[in-house]
mmCIF file as gemmi writes it, N, C-alpha and C atoms, coordinates in Angstrom:
data_model
loop_
_atom_site.group_PDB
_atom_site.id
_atom_site.type_symbol
_atom_site.label_atom_id
_atom_site.label_alt_id
_atom_site.label_comp_id
_atom_site.label_asym_id
_atom_site.label_entity_id
_atom_site.label_seq_id
_atom_site.pdbx_PDB_ins_code
_atom_site.Cartn_x
_atom_site.Cartn_y
_atom_site.Cartn_z
_atom_site.occupancy
_atom_site.B_iso_or_equiv
_atom_site.pdbx_formal_charge
_atom_site.auth_seq_id
_atom_site.auth_asym_id
_atom_site.pdbx_PDB_model_num
ATOM 1 N N . UNK Axp A 1 ? -5.193 2.268 5.361 1 0 ? 1 A 1
ATOM 2 C CA . UNK Axp A 1 ? -4.124 2.442 4.388 1 0 ? 1 A 1
ATOM 3 C C . UNK Axp A 1 ? -4.077 0.749 3.472 1 0 ? 1 A 1
ATOM 4 N N . UNK Axp A 2 ? -3.57 0.858 2.727 1 0 ? 2 A 1
ATOM 5 C CA . UNK Axp A 2 ? -3.423 -0.658 1.917 1 0 ? 2 A 1
ATOM 6 C C . UNK Axp A 2 ? -2.038 -0.606 1.46 1 0 ? 2 A 1
ATOM 7 N N . UNK Axp A 3 ? -1.488 -1.789 1.738 1 0 ? 3 A 1
ATOM 8 C CA . UNK Axp A 3 ? -0.156 -2.281 1.446 1 0 ? 3 A 1
ATOM 9 C C . UNK Axp A 3 ? -0.316 -3.413 0.397 1 0 ? 3 A 1
ATOM 10 N N . UNK Axp A 4 ? 0.227 -3.317 -0.621 1 0 ? 4 A 1
ATOM 11 C CA . UNK Axp A 4 ? 0.044 -4.84 -1.801 1 0 ? 4 A 1
ATOM 12 C C . UNK Axp A 4 ? 1.418 -5.475 -1.985 1 0 ? 4 A 1
ATOM 13 N N . UNK Axp A 5 ? 1.102 -6.618 -2.029 1 0 ? 5 A 1
ATOM 14 C CA . UNK Axp A 5 ? 2.191 -7.671 -1.956 1 0 ? 5 A 1
ATOM 15 C C . UNK Axp A 5 ? 1.919 -8.707 -2.966 1 0 ? 5 A 1
ATOM 16 N N . UNK Axp A 6 ? 3.237 -9.317 -3.484 1 0 ? 6 A 1
ATOM 17 C CA . UNK Axp A 6 ? 2.567 -10.614 -4.363 1 0 ? 6 A 1
ATOM 18 C C . UNK Axp A 6 ? 3.181 -11.597 -3.685 1 0 ? 6 A 1
ATOM 19 N N . UNK Axp A 7 ? 2.139 -12.871 -3.355 1 0 ? 7 A 1
ATOM 20 C CA . UNK Axp A 7 ? 2.836 -14.039 -2.646 1 0 ? 7 A 1
ATOM 21 C C . UNK Axp A 7 ? 2.904 -15.071 -3.964 1 0 ? 7 A 1
ATOM 22 N N . UNK Axp A 8 ? 4.237 -15.835 -3.582 1 0 ? 8 A 1
ATOM 23 C CA . UNK Axp A 8 ? 4.491 -17.079 -4.65 1 0 ? 8 A 1
ATOM 24 C C . UNK Axp A 8 ? 4.108 -18.231 -4.124 1 0 ? 8 A 1
ATOM 25 N N . UNK Axp A 9 ? 3.905 -19.274 -4.675 1 0 ? 9 A 1
ATOM 26 C CA . UNK Axp A 9 ? 3.879 -20.712 -4.254 1 0 ? 9 A 1
ATOM 27 C C . UNK Axp A 9 ? 2.356 -21.282 -4.083 1 0 ? 9 A 1
ATOM 28 N N . UNK Axp A 10 ? 1.396 -20.198 -4.252 1 0 ? 10 A 1
ATOM 29 C CA . UNK Axp A 10 ? 0.16 -20.741 -4.004 1 0 ? 10 A 1
ATOM 30 C C . UNK Axp A 10 ? -0.408 -21.506 -5.283 1 0 ? 10 A 1
ATOM 31 N N . UNK Axp A 11 ? -1.357 -22.46 -5.028 1 0 ? 11 A 1
ATOM 32 C CA . UNK Axp A 11 ? -1.913 -23.478 -6.256 1 0 ? 11 A 1
ATOM 33 C C . UNK Axp A 11 ? -3.036 -23.42 -6.182 1 0 ? 11 A 1
ATOM 34 N N . UNK Axp A 12 ? -3.741 -23.218 -5.156 1 0 ? 12 A 1
ATOM 35 C CA . UNK Axp A 12 ? -5.334 -23.639 -5.101 1 0 ? 12 A 1
ATOM 36 C C . UNK Axp A 12 ? -5.918 -22.523 -4.122 1 0 ? 12 A 1
ATOM 37 N N . UNK Axp A 13 ? -7.416 -22.575 -3.995 1 0 ? 13 A 1
ATOM 38 C CA . UNK Axp A 13 ? -7.889 -22.094 -3.038 1 0 ? 13 A 1
ATOM 39 C C . UNK Axp A 13 ? -7.694 -22.242 -1.611 1 0 ? 13 A 1
ATOM 40 N N . UNK Axp A 14 ? -7.066 -23.389 -1.24 1 0 ? 14 A 1
ATOM 41 C CA . UNK Axp A 14 ? -6.856 -23.949 0.1 1 0 ? 14 A 1
ATOM 42 C C . UNK Axp A 14 ? -5.675 -22.982 0.348 1 0 ? 14 A 1
ATOM 43 N N . UNK Axp A 15 ? -4.567 -22.759 -0.421 1 0 ? 15 A 1
ATOM 44 C CA . UNK Axp A 15 ? -3.521 -22.004 -0.204 1 0 ? 15 A 1
ATOM 45 C C . UNK Axp A 15 ? -4.049 -20.587 0.138 1 0 ? 15 A 1
ATOM 46 N N . UNK Axp A 16 ? -4.825 -20.025 -0.76 1 0 ? 16 A 1
ATOM 47 C CA . UNK Axp A 16 ? -5.439 -18.668 -0.527 1 0 ? 16 A 1
ATOM 48 C C . UNK Axp A 16 ? -5.95 -18.558 0.902 1 0 ? 16 A 1
ATOM 49 N N . UNK Axp A 17 ? -6.698 -19.526 1.169 1 0 ? 17 A 1
ATOM 50 C CA . UNK Axp A 17 ? -7.491 -19.493 2.752 1 0 ? 17 A 1
ATOM 51 C C . UNK Axp A 17 ? -6.362 -19.543 3.754 1 0 ? 17 A 1
ATOM 52 N N . UNK Axp A 18 ? -5.349 -20.497 3.738 1 0 ? 18 A 1
ATOM 53 C CA . UNK Axp A 18 ? -4.229 -20.58 4.666 1 0 ? 18 A 1
ATOM 54 C C . UNK Axp A 18 ? -3.475 -19.025 4.725 1 0 ? 18 A 1
ATOM 55 N N . UNK Axp A 19 ? -3.138 -18.522 3.652 1 0 ? 19 A 1
ATOM 56 C CA . UNK Axp A 19 ? -2.437 -17.054 3.745 1 0 ? 19 A 1
ATOM 57 C C . UNK Axp A 19 ? -3.489 -16.283 4.217 1 0 ? 19 A 1
ATOM 58 N N . UNK Axp A 20 ? -4.581 -16.002 3.899 1 0 ? 20 A 1
ATOM 59 C CA . UNK Axp A 20 ? -5.369 -14.919 4.628 1 0 ? 20 A 1
ATOM 60 C C . UNK Axp A 20 ? -5.869 -15.069 5.912 1 0 ? 20 A 1
ATOM 61 N N . UNK Axp A 21 ? -5.874 -16.327 6.35 1 0 ? 21 A 1
ATOM 62 C CA . UNK Axp A 21 ? -6.1 -16.837 7.796 1 0 ? 21 A 1
ATOM 63 C C . UNK Axp A 21 ? -5.012 -16.201 8.475 1 0 ? 21 A 1
ATOM 64 N N . UNK Axp A 22 ? -3.648 -16.56 8.212 1 0 ? 22 A 1
ATOM 65 C CA . UNK Axp A 22 ? -2.527 -16.123 8.758 1 0 ? 22 A 1
ATOM 66 C C . UNK Axp A 22 ? -2.148 -14.611 8.986 1 0 ? 22 A 1
ATOM 67 N N . UNK Axp A 23 ? -2.45 -13.89 7.747 1 0 ? 23 A 1
ATOM 68 C CA . UNK Axp A 23 ? -2.137 -12.604 7.554 1 0 ? 23 A 1
ATOM 69 C C . UNK Axp A 23 ? -3.023 -11.817 8.464 1 0 ? 23 A 1
ATOM 70 N N . UNK Axp A 24 ? -4.431 -12.415 8.257 1 0 ? 24 A 1
ATOM 71 C CA . UNK Axp A 24 ? -5.231 -11.379 8.945 1 0 ? 24 A 1
ATOM 72 C C . UNK Axp A 24 ? -5.193 -11.515 10.524 1 0 ? 24 A 1
ATOM 73 N N . UNK Axp A 25 ? -4.366 -12.619 11.039 1 0 ? 25 A 1
ATOM 74 C CA . UNK Axp A 25 ? -4.093 -12.702 12.386 1 0 ? 25 A 1
ATOM 75 C C . UNK Axp A 25 ? -2.877 -11.823 12.827 1 0 ? 25 A 1
ATOM 76 N N . UNK Axp A 26 ? -2.263 -11.075 11.92 1 0 ? 26 A 1
ATOM 77 C CA . UNK Axp A 26 ? -0.992 -10.181 12.246 1 0 ? 26 A 1
ATOM 78 C C . UNK Axp A 26 ? -1.641 -8.941 13.009 1 0 ? 26 A 1
ATOM 79 N N . UNK Axp A 27 ? -1.021 -8.383 14.149 1 0 ? 27 A 1
ATOM 80 C CA . UNK Axp A 27 ? -1.64 -7.368 14.669 1 0 ? 27 A 1
ATOM 81 C C . UNK Axp A 27 ? -1.885 -5.717 13.802 1 0 ? 27 A 1
ATOM 82 N N . UNK Axp A 28 ? -2.985 -5.314 13.854 1 0 ? 28 A 1
ATOM 83 C CA . UNK Axp A 28 ? -3.054 -3.864 13.181 1 0 ? 28 A 1
ATOM 84 C C . UNK Axp A 28 ? -3.616 -4.348 11.81 1 0 ? 28 A 1
ATOM 85 N N . UNK Axp A 29 ? -3.665 -5.74 11.247 1 0 ? 29 A 1
ATOM 86 C CA . UNK Axp A 29 ? -4.41 -5.745 9.836 1 0 ? 29 A 1
ATOM 87 C C . UNK Axp A 29 ? -5.874 -5.553 10.311 1 0 ? 29 A 1
ATOM 88 N N . UNK Axp A 30 ? -6.561 -5.084 9.113 1 0 ? 30 A 1
ATOM 89 C CA . UNK Axp A 30 ? -8.1 -5.243 9.512 1 0 ? 30 A 1
ATOM 90 C C . UNK Axp A 30 ? -9.006 -6.074 8.481 1 0 ? 30 A 1
ATOM 91 N N . UNK Axp A 31 ? -8.167 -6.075 7.244 1 0 ? 31 A 1
ATOM 92 C CA . UNK Axp A 31 ? -8.541 -6.82 5.948 1 0 ? 31 A 1
ATOM 93 C C . UNK Axp A 31 ? -7.579 -7.741 5.157 1 0 ? 31 A 1
ATOM 94 N N . UNK Axp A 32 ? -7.705 -8.53 4.724 1 0 ? 32 A 1
ATOM 95 C CA . UNK Axp A 32 ? -6.682 -9.132 3.715 1 0 ? 32 A 1
ATOM 96 C C . UNK Axp A 32 ? -7.324 -9.786 2.779 1 0 ? 32 A 1
ATOM 97 N N . UNK Axp A 33 ? -6.997 -9.309 1.476 1 0 ? 33 A 1
ATOM 98 C CA . UNK Axp A 33 ? -7.485 -9.727 -0.126 1 0 ? 33 A 1
ATOM 99 C C . UNK Axp A 33 ? -6.292 -10.455 -0.487 1 0 ? 33 A 1
ATOM 100 N N . UNK Axp A 34 ? -6.67 -11.733 -0.829 1 0 ? 34 A 1
ATOM 101 C CA . UNK Axp A 34 ? -5.628 -12.548 -1.754 1 0 ? 34 A 1
ATOM 102 C C . UNK Axp A 34 ? -6.436 -13.154 -3.053 1 0 ? 34 A 1
ATOM 103 N N . UNK Axp A 35 ? -5.631 -12.767 -4.073 1 0 ? 35 A 1
ATOM 104 C CA . UNK Axp A 35 ? -5.916 -13.478 -5.511 1 0 ? 35 A 1
ATOM 105 C C . UNK Axp A 35 ? -5.209 -14.678 -6.002 1 0 ? 35 A 1
ATOM 106 N N . UNK Axp A 36 ? -5.516 -15.727 -6.127 1 0 ? 36 A 1
ATOM 107 C CA . UNK Axp A 36 ? -4.84 -16.601 -6.337 1 0 ? 36 A 1
ATOM 108 C C . UNK Axp A 36 ? -3.861 -16.673 -7.905 1 0 ? 36 A 1
ATOM 109 N N . UNK Axp A 37 ? -4.816 -16.047 -8.946 1 0 ? 37 A 1
ATOM 110 C CA . UNK Axp A 37 ? -4.049 -15.739 -10.076 1 0 ? 37 A 1
ATOM 111 C C . UNK Axp A 37 ? -3.455 -14.666 -10.002 1 0 ? 37 A 1
ATOM 112 N N . UNK Axp A 38 ? -1.926 -14.751 -10.2 1 0 ? 38 A 1
ATOM 113 C CA . UNK Axp A 38 ? -0.992 -13.588 -10.046 1 0 ? 38 A 1
ATOM 114 C C . UNK Axp A 38 ? -0.677 -13.26 -8.904 1 0 ? 38 A 1
ATOM 115 N N . UNK Axp A 39 ? -0.994 -14.005 -7.666 1 0 ? 39 A 1
ATOM 116 C CA . UNK Axp A 39 ? -0.528 -13.993 -6.172 1 0 ? 39 A 1
ATOM 117 C C . UNK Axp A 39 ? -0.749 -12.41 -5.695 1 0 ? 39 A 1
ATOM 118 N N . UNK Axp A 40 ? -1.795 -11.824 -5.968 1 0 ? 40 A 1
ATOM 119 C CA . UNK Axp A 40 ? -1.803 -10.45 -5.507 1 0 ? 40 A 1
ATOM 120 C C . UNK Axp A 40 ? -2.494 -10.365 -4.137 1 0 ? 40 A 1
ATOM 121 N N . UNK Axp A 41 ? -1.818 -9.794 -2.91 1 0 ? 41 A 1
ATOM 122 C CA . UNK Axp A 41 ? -2.32 -9.838 -1.666 1 0 ? 41 A 1
ATOM 123 C C . UNK Axp A 41 ? -2.318 -8.316 -1.46 1 0 ? 41 A 1
ATOM 124 N N . UNK Axp A 42 ? -3.654 -7.808 -1.052 1 0 ? 42 A 1
ATOM 125 C CA . UNK Axp A 42 ? -3.917 -6.489 -0.518 1 0 ? 42 A 1
ATOM 126 C C . UNK Axp A 42 ? -4.207 -6.519 1.079 1 0 ? 42 A 1
ATOM 127 N N . UNK Axp A 43 ? -3.404 -5.796 1.726 1 0 ? 43 A 1
ATOM 128 C CA . UNK Axp A 43 ? -3.395 -5.838 3.09 1 0 ? 43 A 1
ATOM 129 C C . UNK Axp A 43 ? -4.148 -4.571 3.627 1 0 ? 43 A 1
ATOM 130 N N . UNK Axp A 44 ? -5.244 -4.29 4.158 1 0 ? 44 A 1
ATOM 131 C CA . UNK Axp A 44 ? -5.565 -3.263 4.836 1 0 ? 44 A 1
ATOM 132 C C . UNK Axp A 44 ? -5.208 -3.105 6.329 1 0 ? 44 A 1
ATOM 133 N N . UNK Axp A 45 ? -5.025 -1.93 6.726 1 0 ? 45 A 1
ATOM 134 C CA . UNK Axp A 45 ? -4.803 -1.773 8.086 1 0 ? 45 A 1
ATOM 135 C C . UNK Axp A 45 ? -4.839 -0.079 8.491 1 0 ? 45 A 1
ATOM 136 N N . UNK Axp A 46 ? -4.838 0.301 9.605 1 0 ? 46 A 1
ATOM 137 C CA . UNK Axp A 46 ? -5.015 1.495 10.301 1 0 ? 46 A 1
ATOM 138 C C . UNK Axp A 46 ? -3.727 2.037 10.005 1 0 ? 46 A 1
ATOM 139 N N . UNK Axp A 47 ? -2.467 1.579 10.401 1 0 ? 47 A 1
ATOM 140 C CA . UNK Axp A 47 ? -0.988 2.303 10.519 1 0 ? 47 A 1
ATOM 141 C C . UNK Axp A 47 ? -0.465 0.966 9.681 1 0 ? 47 A 1
ATOM 142 N N . UNK Axp A 48 ? 0.713 1.786 9.306 1 0 ? 48 A 1
ATOM 143 C CA . UNK Axp A 48 ? 1.599 0.558 8.631 1 0 ? 48 A 1
ATOM 144 C C . UNK Axp A 48 ? 1.909 -0.677 9.365 1 0 ? 48 A 1
ATOM 145 N N . UNK Axp A 49 ? 1.84 -1.793 8.779 1 0 ? 49 A 1
ATOM 146 C CA . UNK Axp A 49 ? 2.381 -3.293 9.271 1 0 ? 49 A 1
ATOM 147 C C . UNK Axp A 49 ? 3.659 -3.33 8.865 1 0 ? 49 A 1
ATOM 148 N N . UNK Axp A 50 ? 4.223 -3.874 9.872 1 0 ? 50 A 1
ATOM 149 C CA . UNK Axp A 50 ? 5.655 -4.352 9.677 1 0 ? 50 A 1
ATOM 150 C C . UNK Axp A 50 ? 5.934 -5.431 8.66 1 0 ? 50 A 1
ATOM 151 N N . UNK Axp A 51 ? 6.9 -5.415 7.649 1 0 ? 51 A 1
ATOM 152 C CA . UNK Axp A 51 ? 6.808 -6.341 6.607 1 0 ? 51 A 1
ATOM 153 C C . UNK Axp A 51 ? 7.338 -7.789 7.174 1 0 ? 51 A 1
ATOM 154 N N . UNK Axp A 52 ? 7.973 -7.667 8.132 1 0 ? 52 A 1
ATOM 155 C CA . UNK Axp A 52 ? 8.543 -8.901 8.718 1 0 ? 52 A 1
ATOM 156 C C . UNK Axp A 52 ? 7.396 -9.708 9.563 1 0 ? 52 A 1
ATOM 157 N N . UNK Axp A 53 ? 6.603 -9.139 9.862 1 0 ? 53 A 1
ATOM 158 C CA . UNK Axp A 53 ? 5.269 -9.796 10.603 1 0 ? 53 A 1
ATOM 159 C C . UNK Axp A 53 ? 4.651 -10.395 9.232 1 0 ? 53 A 1
ATOM 160 N N . UNK Axp A 54 ? 4.324 -9.753 8.357 1 0 ? 54 A 1
ATOM 161 C CA . UNK Axp A 54 ? 3.593 -10.094 7.149 1 0 ? 54 A 1
ATOM 162 C C . UNK Axp A 54 ? 4.135 -11.254 6.481 1 0 ? 54 A 1
ATOM 163 N N . UNK Axp A 55 ? 5.614 -11.174 6.27 1 0 ? 55 A 1
ATOM 164 C CA . UNK Axp A 55 ? 6.47 -12.488 5.767 1 0 ? 55 A 1
ATOM 165 C C . UNK Axp A 55 ? 6.244 -13.449 6.822 1 0 ? 55 A 1
ATOM 166 N N . UNK Axp A 56 ? 6.42 -13.382 8.104 1 0 ? 56 A 1
ATOM 167 C CA . UNK Axp A 56 ? 6.181 -14.469 8.993 1 0 ? 56 A 1
ATOM 168 C C . UNK Axp A 56 ? 5.061 -15.152 8.966 1 0 ? 56 A 1
ATOM 169 N N . UNK Axp A 57 ? 4.036 -14.378 8.802 1 0 ? 57 A 1
ATOM 170 C CA . UNK Axp A 57 ? 2.542 -14.854 8.464 1 0 ? 57 A 1
ATOM 171 C C . UNK Axp A 57 ? 2.58 -15.797 7.432 1 0 ? 57 A 1
ATOM 172 N N . UNK Axp A 58 ? 3.075 -15.354 6.348 1 0 ? 58 A 1
ATOM 173 C CA . UNK Axp A 58 ? 2.779 -16.142 5.082 1 0 ? 58 A 1
ATOM 174 C C . UNK Axp A 58 ? 3.758 -17.366 5.298 1 0 ? 58 A 1
ATOM 175 N N . UNK Axp A 59 ? 4.748 -17.566 5.829 1 0 ? 59 A 1
ATOM 176 C CA . UNK Axp A 59 ? 5.575 -18.449 6.14 1 0 ? 59 A 1
ATOM 177 C C . UNK Axp A 59 ? 4.879 -19.512 6.699 1 0 ? 59 A 1
ATOM 178 N N . UNK Axp A 60 ? 4.09 -18.964 7.83 1 0 ? 60 A 1
ATOM 179 C CA . UNK Axp A 60 ? 3.562 -20.033 8.588 1 0 ? 60 A 1
ATOM 180 C C . UNK Axp A 60 ? 2.245 -20.408 8.205 1 0 ? 60 A 1
ATOM 181 N N . UNK Axp A 61 ? 1.835 -19.916 6.931 1 0 ? 61 A 1
ATOM 182 C CA . UNK Axp A 61 ? 0.75 -20.611 6.174 1 0 ? 61 A 1
ATOM 183 C C . UNK Axp A 61 ? 1.134 -21.471 5.304 1 0 ? 61 A 1
ATOM 184 N N . UNK Axp A 62 ? 2.373 -21.72 5.114 1 0 ? 62 A 1
ATOM 185 C CA . UNK Axp A 62 ? 2.999 -22.689 4.19 1 0 ? 62 A 1
ATOM 186 C C . UNK Axp A 62 ? 4.098 -22.381 3.502 1 0 ? 62 A 1
ATOM 187 N N . UNK Axp A 63 ? 4.577 -23.067 2.503 1 0 ? 63 A 1
ATOM 188 C CA . UNK Axp A 63 ? 5.639 -23.027 1.535 1 0 ? 63 A 1
ATOM 189 C C . UNK Axp A 63 ? 5.516 -21.561 0.689 1 0 ? 63 A 1
ATOM 190 N N . UNK Axp A 64 ? 5.238 -20.712 1.146 1 0 ? 64 A 1
ATOM 191 C CA . UNK Axp A 64 ? 5.015 -19.299 0.175 1 0 ? 64 A 1
ATOM 192 C C . UNK Axp A 64 ? 5.79 -18.5 0.45 1 0 ? 64 A 1
ATOM 193 N N . UNK Axp A 65 ? 6.277 -17.76 -0.298 1 0 ? 65 A 1
ATOM 194 C CA . UNK Axp A 65 ? 7.165 -16.605 -0.196 1 0 ? 65 A 1
ATOM 195 C C . UNK Axp A 65 ? 6.271 -15.422 -0.391 1 0 ? 65 A 1
ATOM 196 N N . UNK Axp A 66 ? 6.714 -14.145 -0.295 1 0 ? 66 A 1
ATOM 197 C CA . UNK Axp A 66 ? 6.088 -12.985 -0.213 1 0 ? 66 A 1
ATOM 198 C C . UNK Axp A 66 ? 6.903 -11.523 -0.395 1 0 ? 66 A 1
ATOM 199 N N . UNK Axp A 67 ? 6.979 -10.824 -1.301 1 0 ? 67 A 1
ATOM 200 C CA . UNK Axp A 67 ? 7.461 -9.492 -1.71 1 0 ? 67 A 1
ATOM 201 C C . UNK Axp A 67 ? 6.473 -8.405 -1.791 1 0 ? 67 A 1
ATOM 202 N N . UNK Axp A 68 ? 6.971 -7.145 -1.475 1 0 ? 68 A 1
ATOM 203 C CA . UNK Axp A 68 ? 6.313 -5.916 -1.631 1 0 ? 68 A 1
ATOM 204 C C . UNK Axp A 68 ? 5.838 -5.807 -3.197 1 0 ? 68 A 1
ATOM 205 N N . UNK Axp A 69 ? 4.838 -5.519 -3.516 1 0 ? 69 A 1
ATOM 206 C CA . UNK Axp A 69 ? 4.442 -5.201 -5.012 1 0 ? 69 A 1
ATOM 207 C C . UNK Axp A 69 ? 4.849 -3.923 -5.501 1 0 ? 69 A 1
């Protein structure tokens, strides 16, 4: 299953790499695709992933915010 989110505050590829790395570490997440332009993030998982876990991972990556798209 795929969940779509919008991440704000990213300014470069380094930001994208940090967000991707942190969200990839969330239990149950099998793939993360982050696009700098527009802040689109697609999270692929076998079962629904808790939004709070995704939000916490994005915050751990830096000064970014995430909302369901």
